[in-house]
Each structure stands twice: as C-alpha cells, then as structure tokens.
N, C-alpha and C positions, 0 to 999 in steps of 0.2 A: 566403751568398749569393754566392761569387765565382764558382762555376761558371755561374752565370747571367750575370755581367758578361762573362765570356769570349765568350759567344755574340753580344754586340752587340744593339742595338736592331733591326736588319735581319733577324737571325735570329728574334727575337721576333715581329716581325710577320709574317714568313713563317708560323711557328708558327699566329699567330692566322688567318691566312688557310686552313691546312689545316684547323684546327677549324672554321671557319666553313662550309668547302665539303665537309666529308665526314668528320670524325673520328667521328660520332656514326652511322656505318653499321653495318651488321649484325655482328655479334661475329666476330672473326677466329678459325680452327682454334686449339686450345689450344696446339700445338706452336710458331705463329709469335708468340705473345704473349711480349714478354720482361719486361713491366713492366704493372701496372695502377695508375692514378693517379685515384683516385675511380671515376668511370663511365668514364674513357678508356682505351684500350689503346695501348700502345707497340710496334710489331712489330718483329721481327728483320730487315725489311726497311728500316724506317726508321732502325734503329740502324746498319746497313750503309751505307746512303746518307750518314748523318751522318758517319761515319768517313771514308769516301771523299771527301766534299766539303767538310767543314770547313775554314775556312782556319786555324782556330786548331789546329795541330798538336801542341801541348802537351796539349791535352785530349783529342786522339785517341790518346795512349800506351795506353791499354789501353780495353778495350771495356767494363769496370766504371765507369772513371771518364767514359768518355762517357755511358753509361747514366744516373749520376748527374746528369751536366749535364740530360741530357734530361727527367728527372723534375722537377728544378727548372724548368726552361722550361715544362713542362706546368702545373706548379703556378701560374706565372706567368701562363700563358695562360687557366687557369680562373679566376683573380682578375680579370683585365682583362674576360673576359666577364661576369662579375657585376656588375662595376662600369659594364658598358655601354660600355666604351672602344671595341668593334669599331663602335660608331654614331657616334662623334666624328669630324667631318669631315676632320680632318687624318688620322686612322688610316685611314679608308676611302679616302683619297688614297693613302697609301703603299701599302695592300695592292692597289689596283687598279693602281698604277705598277708593283709587283714582278711581278702577274699580266702586264702586258702586256710587260714586258722579259724574263720567263721565255718567253713564247710566242715573242717574236722571235728570242732566242737560240738555241730549240729549232728554229727555221726555218732559221736560219743554220748551225746544227750539221748540220741534214739535207740541206741543200745541199752543204754541204762533204763529207760522206759519199758522195755520188753521184758525186763527182768522180774522175777516174782518179788513181792515184799517180803521182809524179814517175818517168819513167824513169832508167835507170842513166846513159843518156846525159846528160840534163839535169843529174843530179848531178854527173857528172864534168865537165862544160862549167863550172858554177859553180865548182867546186873549183879548176880551172885559172885561171878569170877572176877570181879573186880571192884572190890567194896572200896579201895581208897578214892574211886571217882565218884561214888554214890553215897552207899548206907554210912560209911566212915570218910566221907570227903573232908578234907582239911585245906585251910590256908596256910601254906608255909612260909616262914620267913629264914632264908637259906644264906650261907656263906658259899659264893660261887668261885671256884678256883679253874681257869680255863688254860689247858696246854695245847696249842696249835700243832696240828700234824705235821711233820718234817722238823719239828725241834729236837736239838740234839739230846740224848740221854732220855727220850721219850720211851723207849723199850724198856731201859733199866727202870723208868719210874712205874711202867705197868707191872714189871716183876715185884717191886717193892709193894705196890698196893694189893698184890694178891692175899697179903696177911693185912687184917683191920689193924689201923693204926690211927693216933688222934690228928686232926686236922693240923695242928701246931707243929708237929713232928714232921710230917709232909711238907708244908710251907718252910720249915727252917733246913729241908734237905735241898728243896727247891732254890731257895737263896743262897746257900752254901756253893752249891754246883753251878749257880748263876744260869738256871733253866729259865727261858723266857716263859712268861705266863702273865694272865691278870687276875686280879681278885676284885671282888665287889660282893655288897650285901644285897639280895633281891627277895622281893616277896611275889609269889606265885601261887594261884589258886591250883588245885590238883589238875584240872583240864588244859592248863597251859604247860604241861610238864609231859615228857614222853610216857606212854602208857607203862613199859616196863620198869620205868624208874618210880612211877608211883606205885606199884605194885610192891616194890621194895620199900618206900620211903615210908607208907603206912605202917610198916612193922617197927620202924625206928624212934628212938628216944633223942630227944635233945643232946647234942654233943657226939652222935654217931653219922657216919658218913657213908655215901654211896657215889659209885663210880660209874659212868658209862661214855661210850664213844659214838661221835657223830663223824661224818666224812672230813669233816674240818678240823677236830679238836677231841681232846680227851678231857672231860669235864668232871668235876668233883663237887659233890654238894654236902656241907655239913649242915645238920639241923639245929637252928638256932632257938626255933621255937614254933609251935603250931597253934592254930585255932580251929575247932571243930566247926564244921558247916556242910552238914550232910544234905544230901539230894532226896527228897521223897520218891518213891516209885513212881508217882504220876507225874513229878516233874522231870524224872529221868528217863521215861519211857519213850517220848518224842524224840529225844536226844540220842538214844540209844538207836531207835530205828533208822535214823538219819545218818547215824555212824555205820552201822551195819550195811545199810544200802551203798552208800559210798565205797565201803570196802568191797563188796560183791562186785559192784560196778569197775572197780579198778581191777580186780582179778579176772573178771570176764573180759574185759579189754586186752589185759595182757594175753591171755589166750588167744582171742580172736587177732590180734597182731601178729602173734607167734605161728599161727594157721596161715594167716594172709602172706606172710613172709616165704613160707614155704611152698605156697601156691605161685607167687609171682617171680618174675625175671628181674632180679636186683643185682646191678654190677656197681661195685665201688671203686672210682679211681683212687688213686693216692692224692691225698691233701697237700696243695703247695703249702711252703712254710708261711706262716703268717705271725701276727703279734699275738702275743699270750694274754688271756684274760686276767685282769687284777683279781 
C-alpha cells in the first residue's frame, strides 16, 4: 500500500468526492478506459490529469506506476464508501472544503486568463529597475538575525537601527539587554530574498547591513560575502513575464473582490472564543 500513502489524505478525499458526485455515470467508450476496479472505471483522462497535477513527481515517473497508484486509491475509495465514511461529518466537511477551494481557485485562474499579457516594455522596465535580480544578480552569504514581533525592547531596537551600525554592536546590545533573538549564517540567491531587500543589498559591501520587517519579525542581514551570478536577458525574460502576470492577477483579484463585497449582502456575526493558533 506504499503507493496509496504517496497520494496523501487530500488526494484520497478528492477521490471520494469524485466517486460521490459522478464516478457511477454511464460507461465510458472502451478506448478511454485504462482500468476497471470492480464496478468503477479509470479513464485515460483521469490518468493524464493525475500525471500532470500530482505533487508527487516520483510517483508520476511512468504511466504504469501512476495507474497502479490510482488503482490502489480506487480500492481505498470503495472500502471507505462501503464503511460509510463519506457520511462521517469530518469527511463531509473536508470534501465540501475541497469543493469550495477548487471552485474559488478555478475562478481566480479564469480571471487571470482573461488579463492581457505583460508588454515587452513592462518586462524591459522591470529588468532595468531591479538589477540585483538579473544583470547584477548575486548569491549572498549572510549573517541573519531575527527578532520576533512582540519582543520587549523591539521599538527601542528599531530606533537604534535608524543609524547604520556594525552588526557586532547590534548583537552586543541585544545580548546585554537580553532581547530574544536568533542568529544564523545563510546562503541565499537573490530571488529567494524580498524584492525591496535585494534592491538595497546589491548596493552593499561585505560588513554592511540591511534591515526589514515581516508580519512576524524584524530581520537584520549582514553581508558576509557575495558571488556574482547574473541572469541574461534571454533567461530573465520568461521569469519576469511570469512574475508580472502573477502580480497583475493578484491586483485584479483584489479589485474584483472589493467590488464584489460592495455589491453583495455580507453580515458577519461575532466569532465565539476559540483556541489561538500557534
């Protein structure tokens, strides 16, 4: 049953949903059936979809191995239905949540599909405006110091950092004041760092620092060393197009949902007290 484990609970639940909502439909044309599992059929379309969409690429190495996985999955689905697990409240809730998530994702994808592609000028402008990602891309060896939000004296630390100072002085102050923080050495290519950080890092020399905030923490980076690794225009272009398209889609969705909220009747009740998320 190792192939079944590869799919994970989410895939099994999705299979339950498919079975519940239509697997018992009219028989498929013989040429489209790749396997029969008792009274259920697995179509070539299901197999191709699974190969294209599975997150487990190891299981998708061959069509035969993927089909074996789908057969095991269908056997599990049949046994689950025989036990009435599809009527269990927690399973029903998961199935409904997956249905809603799939529909919402499909809507977002459809909205993105209707948007115009980024223009050549937009791509060229992004390439010029962010040399640290492309023409002057580097791989950075950094000393990273993280101070979580809510840590005492965080506000005082921010004031201290308004003036440039060596990382050693900052660490000395943190230790003296017993401010909770973590330290580690990391290696990051430019694209794994926030865009606004890269725009500043590319201007720094070893020993200099940059500070930025996330919703969870204040983070300080000291440049230890860098290695030049530029991206050519040809290599950068498809990456930029994909990034701009994604950002354009996000902005369009934010605007769309803002409009939909204004047009809809939405009433929010007070939430009951519940456990805090970790």
